[in-house]
N, C-alpha and C positions, 0 to 999 in steps of 0.2 A: 935675519930681518931683511925685508924687501920693501922698496918704495912702491906705494900704490897711488899716490897723488903728488902733484908738484904745485907750488904756490909762489906768487911774487908778493904776497901780502900776508904779513904775520898775523893779522886779525883773523882772516878766514882760516889760515892754517891752525891756529890755536882753538878756534871754535870747533873745527872738525876733530882735532886731537882730543878735546874735552868730551865730545860725544862718544868716541871710542873708549876712552879711559873710564867713563861712567858705565859703559857696558862691560867693563872688566877686562878689556883687551890691553896687552902690553904693547905700547907704542911710544914713539917720540918723533920730534921734528929735527931732521938733519939740516945743517947749514943755516939755521934760523938766525943766530947772532951775527954771522958774517954778512948775510944779505940785509939784515936790518940796519947794520952799521954802514954798509956800502951797497946800496941797491943796484948799482951798475954792474956788480959781479953776478947778479942773478942769472943772466943768460949764459955766462961762462960755466956756472956751477949747475945749471939745470933747475934753478929755483930752490925753494925750501921743500924738502921731501918729507912726506909723511911715511915713516917707516913702521912696519907691522910685522910680527912674527909670521913666518910662512904658513903655519897651520891656521892662522886667524885671518888670512887674506879674504877668503870668501865671505866670512861673517862681517868683516870690516866694510867691504864693498856693499854688502846688503844694507848695512846700517846707514852708510852715507847716501846711497841711492834712494832709500826709503825717506830719509830726511829731506833730501832735495825735492823729491816728488811731492811730499806733503807741503813743503814751502811753496812750490809753484802752484799747487791747487788753491792756495790761500792768497795769492797775489792778484790784485785787481789791475787791469789794464789802465794806464794813464789816459788813454784816448777815450775809451767807451765805458770803463768801470766794471766790465765783466771779469769774472775770475776764470779765465780760459787762456792762460799764458803758457807757452811752450818754449823750451830751450832748444836752440838749433846750433850745432857745432859745425862750422865749416872748416875743412882741412884742405889746404892748398899744397900740392906737391910740386917740386921743381924738376925740370928736365936735365939741366946741366950740373956737373959737379961743382962749378963755381957758384951757382945759385944755391945749391945745397950747403956748401961751405959757408956762404954769407948768412944763410938762415941759421946755421948752427952757432955762428958767432953772435948773431943778433938775438936769437930766441932760445938757444940751447938745444935745438932739435932740428933735424933736416926737413921738416915740414912747417908750414905756418898755419896756426890754428886760431880761429876767431869764434867768439860766442855771441850770439844775438838772441833776443827773446821776441817771439811773435805771438800776437793775440789771434786765437782761432776765430773769434767773433768778427773783428773789424779788420784784421790783417796788419795792424800797426806794428812796426818794428822798433825795438829799443835795444841799445847796447848795454845798458845797466838797469838793474832793478832797484 
């Protein structure tokens, strides 16, 4: 088994787990109960991890990416109402070892990743959908 996604929210984790199980893939969520009980442990543990058999990783990623793409095609922009929302993932890397260490302690990884959603039509940015 190998981790293909990491979550800090058990609802999102279980929704994607259900998608994969419905497709017949053998998978589970690692550290779900620990992080649900104590969310402050999430950065130290690297979040709840969606674990999938190694031979199913390609299929699992395809299912999850297709689902996300379909979802984004049907979300209307809060500003203009057009269905043209795009997901943008920003990755910030750190120069010094101390910055990387702080990021690992805070985020569970040596880089800082943020996600925003931008409308193609009007350019409005949203942090959440």
